[in-house]
Structure formats: structure tokens, C-alpha cells
N, C-alpha and C positions, 0 to 999 in steps of 0.2 A: 505196218510196224515191222521192224527188222530185228532178228535175233542173230548175233554173231557167236559162234562156238569156236573156242581155241582148241584145236586138235593137232598141234604140231609138236607136242612133247615126245620124248624118247622113251618114257616109262622105265627109267633107270632103276628105281626101287621096286617096281612091279615085276621087272624081268622080261617084259615084252611090250608091244604096243597095246596098252590097255584100252585105248579108244576104240579098237576094232576087235575086242574080245566078245565072244557070244555069251552074254550074261542073261538075256531075256528068255522067257519060257519057250519062245519060238526062235531062239538063236539071234535075237535082236542085240544091237550094240546099245550100251547105256545112253549114248547121245541121242538115239532114236526116241527114247522116252521123253527127253527134254524137248525135242522137236515136236513130238505129239502134243505135249502139254502146252507148248507155245502156240501151236496152231489152234488148239481149242480156245485159247485165251484171246485169239484175234490176230496173231502175227501171220503175215503173208509173204515174208521174205526171209529166207534162211541163208546165212553166209557161214561157210566153214573155212577156217584157216588151217592149212596142213602143210606137210612137206611135199616136195615135187614128186617124189616116188609114189605118194599115196593119192595124188589128185584124181587120176583116171579111175582108180579103184573105188574111191568114194563116190564119184559121179555115177558110176555104173551100179553101185550098190543102192544108192538112194533114188535113182531115176524111176524104177518101177514101184517104189514104195510111197513116196511123198505125193499127195494129191496134185493133180495137174494145174490147179489154180494157184499153187504155191511156187514162187520163184526161188530157185536154188542157185547159188554161186559158190563154187569151190575155188578158193584163192590160195596161192602158194606163198608161204613165208620164205623169202629168198635172202640168204646172207649177203648177197650182192645188191639188194634193193636198198639203195642209199639216197639221202637227200640230194637234190640237184646241185651240182657244183662241188660235191664231195667226192674225192678220189683217194681210196686207200687200198692197201694190199690185204685181201682177206684170205689168202692162201694158207696162212698159219692158224686160222680160226676154225674150230670144228662146231662150236655151239651156235644156235641162233642168237639173235640180239635181245631176246626177252619178250615178256608179255605185251609191253607197250608197243614194241616193234611189230608184234603179231597183229595187234589191232590196227596199226598204221598201214599194214599190208592191204587192208580193205578199203582204203581211202577212195579208190576209183569206182567202187560199187555201192557205196553208202553215201547219201547226201542229206540225211535227216536224223531224227532221234533213233537210237538203237540200244539194244540190250546186249550185254556181254556176259558169257558164262564159260566155265571150263567144260570141255567135252567129256571128261572122265569123272564128273560129279553128277549126282542125282539131287535135284532141288525141290521137286514136288509141285503139283499143280497150283497150290495156293500161292506160291512165290511168283509164278508167271501171271496169275490173275492180278496180284498186287502190282506187279510191274506194268502190266497193260493199263491198269486204272491210273497209275501215276502218269504215264505217257499221255493218256487222253486228257488229263485234267491239268497238267502243269501249264503255267502261264508264261514261262520264259525259257529261252534256249540256254540261259545261264544257270538254270537249276538242274543239277544232276541228282542222282540218287544211288544208294547202295542198299541192297537187300541183305540184312544182317541176320546171323544165326547165333544162338546161344552156344558158348564154347563147349559146354558139357555134351552137346548133341553132335559134335563134329570131330570126336576123337577116334583113334584106331586102337583096337586091342592088341595090335601086333607091332607097335613101335611108336616113336615120336612123330609129330606132325608139325608143319609150319602153318602159322595162322597170323593174320593181321588183326591185332587186338585194337578195338576201336574205343576212342574216348568220345562220348556223346553228351550233348546238352540239349534237353528237350528231344526234338526229332532231327537235330542237326549234327553232322559229323564235325568234330573238332580236330581230331588227328587219328592216324593209324600207326601203330608201332609193330613192326615185324618181329615175330618170335619164331625161330627156326627149329626149336626142339621142345615142344610141349607134349607132356605125357601124364597119364593118370598113374599116380604112385601111392599105394596104401590109402586109397580113398580120397586123395587130394589131387588137384591138377597143378602140376609143377612146370615152371619154365626152367629146363635143365641148365641153360647157360647162366642164368642169374641166381638160380636157387629159389626164386620167389614163388609163392603159392598164388594161384590166380582164382578169381571168383568164377564158379561154374556158370553163372548167368551172364557173364561178360559177353557183350556183343562182339562177334568177330566177322571179318570179311571172308567170304568164300569166292571172291572174284565175280560176284553177281552185280554188275554195274549197269546203270541206266545213264546214257550219255547222249550228247548231240554231236553231229559231224564237226562242230567247231573244235573238237579235241584233236583232230588230225593235224591241223596247223600247229597246235602247241606241241604235239609229240615230235613233229619235224624239227622245230626249234630246239627242243630238249635234246633230241638225238644228235643234232649238229654239234651242240656244246659238249655232249658226251664224247663224241668222236675226236674232239680236239685234245683229249687227254690220252697220251700214248699208252699208259698202263691199263686203260679200259679196253684196248683193241683185241687182246688175246682171249680173255674169258669173261669179262664183266658184261652185265646185262642191264637193260632199262626196264623197270617194272611199272606196271600200270598204276598201282597205288601211289607210287612216288610222284608220278606225273600228275595224277588227280589232286594229290595233296599240295603240290607246288602251285597248281592253278588256283586252288582254294586260298592258299596263303597270299597269292598275288591279287586276290580280290576279283578274279575273273569269273568264278563260279561259286555257288553254294551247293553243298551236298546234303541232301536229306537222307536220313536213315529209316528204312522200312523194316522194322523188326518183324520176323515171321516165325510162326510155330510149325511151318511146313516141314515135313520129314526130309532130312538130308542124309545122304551117305556117299562115300567115295571109295575108290579102290587105289589107295596109296601103295599098299603092299599086296603081293600075290595072295597072301593069306586072307585078305579082305574079300577075295572073290566069292567064297562060299556064302558069306553073309549077304553079299550083293545079290547073288543068284536066288537065295532063299527069300529075300525081301521082295524082289520083283515077282516071284511066284506068289507070295502072300498078297501083294497088291492086286495082282491079276485075279487071283481066286476071290478076293473081296469085291471084284467088279470095278476097280479103279481103272483098269486097262483091259481092252479086248485081247484075245490071243488067237491068231497072230495079231500083232499090233496094227499092221496095215492090211486092210481087206479090200 
């Protein structure tokens, strides 16, 4: 089984490259805890998507840590990595093409089912166990899944967050609606853009997806159509939830929702760092993780 970690972000709200901040008790990166949990759950192939300037650093950092029987690929998300036959001038563009493009960057190293996560989020061992169980038991390549968390468990005390709010029927995803400014205000959870109050137990997407390699072909088609619109070329991005939702709407896939009570935390803002450090220390002290993580 393959785990893909998206680690190509710039950390604009955090103030530095949070993917490579020393948060663990023995100076581990947060992404190392996800890799550790995934390996324990049976994953044997790790793919990291990063920027070109970080590729060698990541390879050298992980090589002595990850067990020798685990395959590791570090892949670059390149702004000039475009679908065959597409030629555009990217010299005016500074940003990457988005999370769907990041996933598409791994098309040459993944050919089966795989799990996608953010490198700067902590998802908890239970989530990886549930994902592994789903992959082992699913009967069709057209069945995808999303590991969902309760909104109340995914907020930051230091500012608003972006969340994909899910509409779910039974255990099937109906739709995802992106909210870019969600914050706890006076005991309620509010979408600042609309002023609506949100249910604390609403299931939200934290970009923990279970996909099949069939998604690569669809992303390429989606990307080609996106590039045909001139106003998209400077700053717009293609997002993984939009691609998955369009595939679902076109009847190509079904998406199950795996609700989890696994502990989640992230480091959206630099002020989130202390809480992340303290949580990892607590989990280590409680015996959830060894220290150092890799022995």
C-alpha cells in the first residue's frame, strides 16, 4: 500500500516551511509521525511531493530513518510539468498548480490504490488503520474514500481555518463545500464569509483521501481544460476535492466517508507550534510512540 504526502506548500501563514520544523521530542518532523503510523498499519511505499529545492534534503533526512524494507520516492511538483501537448508560458506564475496537480506529479511512481494526506497535519494511528482496512477490503477500483473528522476537532485557537464541509448520506459522500474562514467565536463555530453557524459535529475533509491510480488520467483531463482558460494561468489552482467531486458527479466513482475519532491537529499558524510540540510529547510519554521515533 502506498502513502502520498503533500509537502510542497510554502507555509505562508506559518511563516516558514512547517513541513520541516522540528516538532517531535527528538526533533522529528510532523510528517514522520504519519509515516510511522502508516508503516505500522501495513503501508510499504511512501511518496513525498515537494519543491525541487527540498528534494535532496528530504531524501537525505529520511534515508537513515525509514526502515530498509520501505520504498521511498521523493517527487518534485514542477510548475512546468504540464499535460502532453500543452505549451504555455509559466514565467509569470509563482504559485504551484494546486493539490490536484501535486497528486498528479506522482503518476509515474504509483500504479495502484494509494492514500493521500497533508504533510503538515497529524491524523493519528486509528485513521491509518481504518484506511488500510478499507484498501484491503474494497471490491472496486471505482470506490474511493475520505477519512472525515468532526469540525469541532479541527479548529485553531489562533485564527480562522479552511475546511471542506461534507454532506454525507449514510456512509457516502454527497458533496464538499469549501469554507475558507471558519473560526470559533463566543462558543459557536462560524463561517465568517457567510455568517452562518456550523454544527460542531459536521464531518469535514482534512485531505485524507483513499484513491486509485485511475485518478491520474482524470486529473490530466481536468488540468487540460483548466489551462484553456486564460484567467487561470496567473494564480488559480486545481484542488483535489473539486476533481474528486467532479468524478463522483460524472458517475465515475463512489466516495465512502470513514468517520474517525482519531486525534487530529495541524500547524496552520506559528502559534500552533507549542500545542503541536506538547501533544507529541504527551503521546510519546503515553507510549504511543517511541523516542526517538526511528531506532
